[in-house]
BALUM-603111 format. One record per residue (C-alpha): residue in one letter; z, x, y. Coordinates in steps of 0.02 Angstrom, whole numbers, plus 50000, padded with zeros to 5 digits. Layout:
<atoms>
("A"; (Z; X; Y)) ...
</atoms>
This chain:
<atoms>
("M"; (51090; 49448; 49283)) ("L"; (50959; 49450; 49414)) ("S"; (51095; 49378; 49527)) ("H"; (51179; 49499; 49552)) ("I"; (51049; 49626; 49558)) ("F"; (51082; 49760; 49686)) ("N"; (51284; 49728; 49628)) ("F"; (51252; 49864; 49504)) ("F"; (51188; 50010; 49627)) ("R"; (51281; 50182; 49660)) ("V"; (51226; 50140; 49841)) ("N"; (51328; 50125; 50015)) ("K"; (51204; 50157; 50125)) ("N"; (51016; 50064; 50174)) ("L"; (50874; 50059; 50087)) ("A"; (50688; 50035; 50108)) ("I"; (50571; 49987; 50007)) ("D"; (50390; 49977; 50027)) ("L"; (50338; 49859; 49879)) ("G"; (50147; 49864; 49871)) ("T"; (50022; 49797; 49765)) ("S"; (50021; 49963; 49710)) ("N"; (50172; 50062; 49729)) ("V"; (50353; 50035; 49751)) ("L"; (50418; 50151; 49859)) ("I"; (50625; 50170; 49898)) ("Y"; (50676; 50272; 50065)) ("D"; (50869; 50323; 50054)) ("T"; (50929; 50305; 50228)) ("R"; (51095; 50422; 50184)) ("K"; (50968; 50568; 50077)) ("R"; (50839; 50548; 50232)) ("K"; (50704; 50545; 50096)) ("T"; (50582; 50455; 49940)) ("V"; (50707; 50434; 49780)) ("L"; (50595; 50347; 49701)) ("D"; (50357; 50336; 49687)) ("E"; (50305; 50243; 49565)) ("P"; (50171; 50099; 49517)) ("S"; (50184; 49939; 49519)) ("V"; (50180; 49902; 49332)) ("I"; (50307; 49820; 49219)) ("V"; (50252; 49796; 49039)) ("R"; (50329; 49657; 48895)) ("D"; (50334; 49543; 48751)) ("K"; (50252; 49426; 48749)) ("K"; (50364; 49331; 48610)) ("T"; (50572; 49387; 48658)) ("H"; (50494; 49431; 48851)) ("E"; (50598; 49611; 48830)) ("I"; (50553; 49742; 48970)) ("I"; (50445; 49887; 48868)) ("A"; (50383; 50001; 49022)) ("V"; (50392; 50019; 49210)) ("G"; (50320; 50131; 49332)) ("K"; (50197; 50261; 49296)) ("E"; (50231; 50232; 49081)) ("A"; (50183; 50019; 49099)) ("R"; (50028; 50118; 49217)) ("E"; (49986; 50237; 49059)) ("M"; (49966; 50065; 48959)) ("I"; (49838; 49963; 49043)) ("G"; (49672; 49943; 48943)) ("K"; (49758; 49983; 48798)) ("N"; (49919; 49871; 48762)) ("P"; (49938; 49725; 48601)) ("I"; (49885; 49577; 48606)) ("S"; (50072; 49552; 48590)) ("L"; (50100; 49646; 48746)) ("E"; (50052; 49591; 48925)) ("V"; (50048; 49708; 49078)) ("I"; (50083; 49654; 49237)) ("K"; (50038; 49711; 49416)) ("P"; (50187; 49582; 49493)) ("L"; (50124; 49584; 49681)) ("K"; (49924; 49562; 49729)) ("E"; (49846; 49608; 49890)) ("G"; (50029; 49663; 49953)) ("V"; (50110; 49515; 49892)) ("I"; (50196; 49448; 49709)) ("S"; (50101; 49343; 49641)) ("D"; (50233; 49343; 49510)) ("L"; (50418; 49327; 49529)) ("D"; (50532; 49341; 49400)) ("A"; (50412; 49529; 49350)) ("A"; (50420; 49581; 49511)) ("R"; (50615; 49559; 49517)) ("D"; (50659; 49646; 49310)) ("M"; (50523; 49770; 49380)) ("L"; (50658; 49836; 49571)) ("Y"; (50783; 49811; 49424)) ("A"; (50715; 49942; 49314)) ("F"; (50666; 50025; 49486)) ("L"; (50851; 50064; 49544)) ("K"; (50955; 50080; 49413)) ("K"; (50848; 50194; 49339)) ("V"; (50888; 50298; 49512)) ("Y"; (51049; 50237; 49580)) ("G"; (51136; 50183; 49389)) ("V"; (51285; 50063; 49397)) ("S"; (51374; 50022; 49550)) ("P"; (51514; 49872; 49658)) ("F"; (51443; 49939; 49824)) ("K"; (51288; 49819; 49917)) ("P"; (51139; 49891; 49993)) ("D"; (51079; 49820; 50156)) ("I"; (50889; 49837; 50145)) ("M"; (50735; 49806; 50221)) ("I"; (50563; 49741; 50158)) ("C"; (50430; 49810; 50203)) ("V"; (50279; 49647; 50241)) ("P"; (50097; 49618; 50273)) ("I"; (50060; 49580; 50448)) ("E"; (50012; 49419; 50409)) ("V"; (50080; 49338; 50291)) ("T"; (50128; 49168; 50244)) ("T"; (50319; 49080; 50266)) ("V"; (50301; 49068; 50073)) ("E"; (50256; 49227; 50017)) ("R"; (50395; 49268; 50170)) ("R"; (50512; 49177; 50056)) ("A"; (50454; 49240; 49859)) ("L"; (50490; 49440; 49953)) ("F"; (50654; 49399; 50005)) ("E"; (50688; 49289; 49813)) ("S"; (50631; 49457; 49750)) ("I"; (50795; 49533; 49855)) ("V"; (50917; 49449; 49782)) ("G"; (51096; 49514; 49794)) ("A"; (51071; 49624; 49948)) ("K"; (51212; 49606; 50080)) ("K"; (51083; 49578; 50212)) ("T"; (50895; 49588; 50187)) ("Y"; (50754; 49631; 50325)) ("L"; (50573; 49593; 50348)) ("I"; (50474; 49732; 50446)) ("E"; (50273; 49741; 50470)) ("E"; (50217; 49869; 50386)) ("G"; (50108; 49911; 50526)) ("R"; (50242; 49938; 50626)) ("A"; (50348; 50012; 50520)) ("A"; (50159; 50132; 50466)) ("I"; (50187; 50194; 50645)) ("I"; (50381; 50233; 50663)) ("G"; (50353; 50334; 50492)) ("S"; (50217; 50432; 50567)) ("G"; (50340; 50514; 50715)) ("V"; (50309; 50389; 50884)) ("D"; (50434; 50344; 50965)) ("I"; (50377; 50160; 51001)) ("S"; (50513; 50069; 51084)) ("L"; (50436; 50160; 51236)) ("P"; (50289; 50080; 51372)) ("S"; (50140; 50157; 51304)) ("G"; (50008; 50082; 51198)) ("R"; (49989; 50162; 51006)) ("M"; (49872; 50076; 50862)) ("V"; (49883; 50096; 50671)) ("I"; (49760; 50080; 50508)) ("D"; (49854; 50060; 50340)) ("I"; (49765; 50059; 50217)) ("G"; (49882; 50006; 50076)) ("G"; (49812; 49959; 49884)) ("G"; (49816; 49758; 49952)) ("S"; (49801; 49739; 50113)) ("T"; (49751; 49822; 50264)) ("D"; (49861; 49831; 50411)) ("I"; (49794; 49847; 50574)) ("A"; (49925; 49846; 50740)) ("V"; (49948; 49893; 50901)) ("I"; (50112; 49908; 50970)) ("S"; (50210; 49945; 51151)) ("L"; (50401; 49915; 51161)) ("N"; (50386; 49889; 51008)) ("E"; (50332; 49741; 50978)) ("I"; (50154; 49690; 50917)) ("V"; (50051; 49672; 51061)) ("V"; (49885; 49673; 50941)) ("S"; (49859; 49648; 50763)) ("N"; (49764; 49598; 50598)) ("S"; (49781; 49597; 50393)) ("I"; (49659; 49583; 50296)) ("R"; (49652; 49549; 50108)) ("V"; (49534; 49730; 50097)) ("A"; (49592; 49875; 50034)) ("G"; (49623; 50011; 49957)) ("N"; (49594; 49901; 49789)) ("T"; (49452; 49828; 49833)) ("L"; (49338; 49975; 49838)) ("D"; (49419; 50024; 49632)) ("S"; (49318; 49840; 49599)) ("D"; (49162; 49904; 49702)) ("I"; (49159; 50025; 49610)) ("V"; (49169; 49945; 49422)) ("K"; (49023; 49850; 49497)) ("Y"; (48927; 49948; 49557)) ("V"; (48937; 50077; 49405)) ("K"; (48897; 49947; 49273)) ("E"; (48750; 49897; 49413)) ("N"; (48667; 50041; 49432)) ("L"; (48735; 50145; 49303)) ("N"; (48742; 50008; 49186)) ("L"; (48926; 50083; 49096)) ("V"; (49067; 49985; 49094)) ("I"; (49220; 50071; 49135)) ("G"; (49398; 50028; 49190)) ("D"; (49540; 50005; 49349)) ("R"; (49605; 50173; 49304)) ("T"; (49419; 50279; 49314)) ("A"; (49373; 50171; 49466)) ("E"; (49518; 50251; 49562)) ("K"; (49493; 50421; 49480)) ("I"; (49312; 50413; 49548)) ("K"; (49404; 50349; 49735)) ("K"; (49509; 50488; 49751)) ("N"; (49416; 50623; 49683)) ("L"; (49232; 50569; 49769)) ("A"; (49249; 50454; 49896)) ("S"; (49165; 50463; 50100)) ("A"; (49171; 50376; 50228)) ("I"; (48974; 50469; 50282)) ("L"; (48843; 50546; 50192)) ("L"; (48855; 50683; 50134)) ("D"; (48717; 50858; 50102)) ("E"; (48650; 50909; 49961)) ("K"; (48794; 51051; 49949)) ("E"; (48951; 50913; 49983)) ("N"; (48866; 50791; 49880)) ("L"; (48985; 50838; 49754)) ("S"; (48989; 50726; 49545)) ("M"; (49100; 50719; 49416)) ("K"; (49073; 50657; 49237)) ("I"; (49164; 50466; 49213)) ("K"; (49175; 50383; 49035)) ("G"; (49131; 50208; 48988)) ("R"; (49028; 50070; 48861)) ("N"; (48839; 50065; 48926)) ("S"; (48819; 49872; 48925)) ("L"; (48643; 49876; 48863)) ("T"; (48683; 49966; 48679)) ("N"; (48880; 49920; 48682)) ("I"; (48916; 50096; 48626)) ("P"; (49025; 50212; 48696)) ("E"; (48921; 50350; 48825)) ("E"; (48958; 50483; 48955)) ("M"; (48862; 50482; 49126)) ("E"; (48880; 50567; 49316)) ("I"; (48920; 50481; 49472)) ("S"; (48921; 50587; 49669)) ("S"; (48990; 50534; 49789)) ("N"; (48874; 50468; 49901)) ("E"; (48847; 50381; 49773)) ("V"; (49023; 50330; 49801)) ("R"; (48988; 50324; 49949)) ("E"; (48866; 50155; 49946)) ("A"; (48952; 50067; 49812)) ("I"; (49128; 50052; 49927)) ("I"; (49028; 50084; 50105)) ("H"; (48992; 49885; 50143)) ("S"; (49204; 49832; 50140)) ("I"; (49256; 49998; 50265)) ("D"; (49154; 49945; 50346)) ("K"; (49265; 49744; 50356)) ("I"; (49413; 49883; 50396)) ("L"; (49304; 49969; 50532)) ("E"; (49262; 49775; 50607)) ("S"; (49458; 49736; 50595)) ("T"; (49467; 49889; 50674)) ("K"; (49358; 49848; 50844)) ("D"; (49404; 49639; 50831)) ("V"; (49570; 49740; 50871)) ("L"; (49520; 49870; 51026)) ("S"; (49464; 49715; 51077)) ("K"; (49584; 49640; 51132)) ("C"; (49671; 49745; 51186)) ("P"; (49756; 49725; 51356)) ("P"; (49661; 49863; 51467)) ("E"; (49824; 49984; 51496)) ("I"; (49845; 49984; 51329)) ("A"; (49659; 50027; 51284)) ("T"; (49670; 50170; 51400)) ("D"; (49867; 50226; 51311)) ("I"; (49735; 50214; 51150)) ("L"; (49591; 50352; 51215)) ("D"; (49742; 50437; 51241)) ("N"; (49828; 50447; 51093)) ("G"; (49722; 50406; 50969)) ("I"; (49754; 50285; 50807)) ("I"; (49830; 50339; 50662)) ("L"; (49761; 50304; 50492)) ("T"; (49907; 50272; 50339)) ("G"; (49928; 50214; 50171)) ("G"; (49829; 50273; 50016)) ("G"; (49656; 50253; 50075)) ("A"; (49678; 50382; 50225)) ("F"; (49637; 50529; 50091)) ("I"; (49481; 50436; 50078)) ("K"; (49375; 50599; 50139)) ("N"; (49288; 50582; 50341)) ("L"; (49356; 50423; 50330)) ("D"; (49438; 50423; 50518)) ("K"; (49296; 50506; 50576)) ("Y"; (49191; 50409; 50524)) ("I"; (49321; 50252; 50604)) ("S"; (49289; 50402; 50766)) ("D"; (49113; 50404; 50773)) ("K"; (49099; 50207; 50767)) ("C"; (49258; 50159; 50908)) ("K"; (49236; 50307; 51022)) ("V"; (49413; 50334; 50975)) ("P"; (49497; 50510; 50906)) ("V"; (49556; 50466; 50731)) ("N"; (49696; 50549; 50673)) ("R"; (49780; 50537; 50474)) ("A"; (49976; 50527; 50492)) ("A"; (50059; 50702; 50404)) ("K"; (50107; 50597; 50248)) ("P"; (50026; 50445; 50213)) ("L"; (50068; 50406; 50081)) ("E"; (50260; 50355; 50142)) ("S"; (50220; 50311; 50321)) ("V"; (50275; 50133; 50289)) ("V"; (50449; 50161; 50181)) ("V"; (50518; 50291; 50298)) ("G"; (50454; 50232; 50476)) ("A"; (50525; 50033; 50397)) ("G"; (50699; 50169; 50357)) ("L"; (50665; 50250; 50513)) ("A"; (50711; 50053; 50602)) ("F"; (50874; 50043; 50507)) ("D"; (50934; 50178; 50704)) ("N"; (50825; 50068; 50829)) ("K"; (50964; 49942; 50863)) ("S"; (50841; 49846; 50975)) ("L"; (50707; 49830; 50871)) ("L"; (50841; 49764; 50752)) ("K"; (50890; 49607; 50803)) ("T"; (50716; 49561; 50832)) ("L"; (50675; 49583; 50622)) ("L"; (50700; 49432; 50549)) ("M"; (50840; 49436; 50438)) ("R"; (50924; 49369; 50268)) ("E"; (51117; 49363; 50210)) ("N"; (51179; 49342; 50044)) 
</atoms>
């Protein structure tokens, strides 16, 4: 079945897939819109290997599944860690959106800028049955999806903070001039919060609670008393081993995540330091575009701008910039010729 995965879908145009560590997004070039946005999670029966749930339904089972079921996140740090689970997950998502059809689409897959040959091969193998499969770097796709014409002789810079990796790229004339990809991103911040809460509040929480804390309270700069919001969180007290409810504030969350944010900042400074002078001037004029889920961290744009002395602007739709850009890349024939491609 998996060897003909795309033979079943009602598709006769091109598709872009952002196969992310946290979420999978699919963009349909015919409809000119994102047609799917689901968590990158799958639940399987350990004995029969039957797929029990995928996406949002599977995510609800994290930390609550019985021993007979395994919850799998097929991607780690932006690349595939479980190929079979990734294939099953994509099959389920595409069937959900398109039903069945004999047509084979061309597929554009988004990848971190710095991936190994083995990781690239795994991405190709996760998409079996497509007519043609292309790989495009997430940084390049993010700039395109933010509405920038990268074919012009003008340097543009993006910081794309996803779930598993952060891609930083400077692009001019369709090509990446300077780039860096680090495995510090949204999931890292979640882990930082889990660790901080355990060490400082003696409360054990899960990743889903940490993500909720991040979305509601995370700030890249210290806040004054009026802005320093707080929320109640529930978990298991590590000293008494009984459930407990406590409060955590925005400034506490900042203390938890600032070390990782500074790693992203240092990587940004490193990329800026390697820019040719003329392109550095362009970036000063055009600013830096901030995309990905990490773009929603309060005051992150201001923090990076203050430290780098360069304007930073959040994309209009940070979560969709990569997948939309990958879809639009099909229209750029000169760019398409330069992308790594495999025919099936």
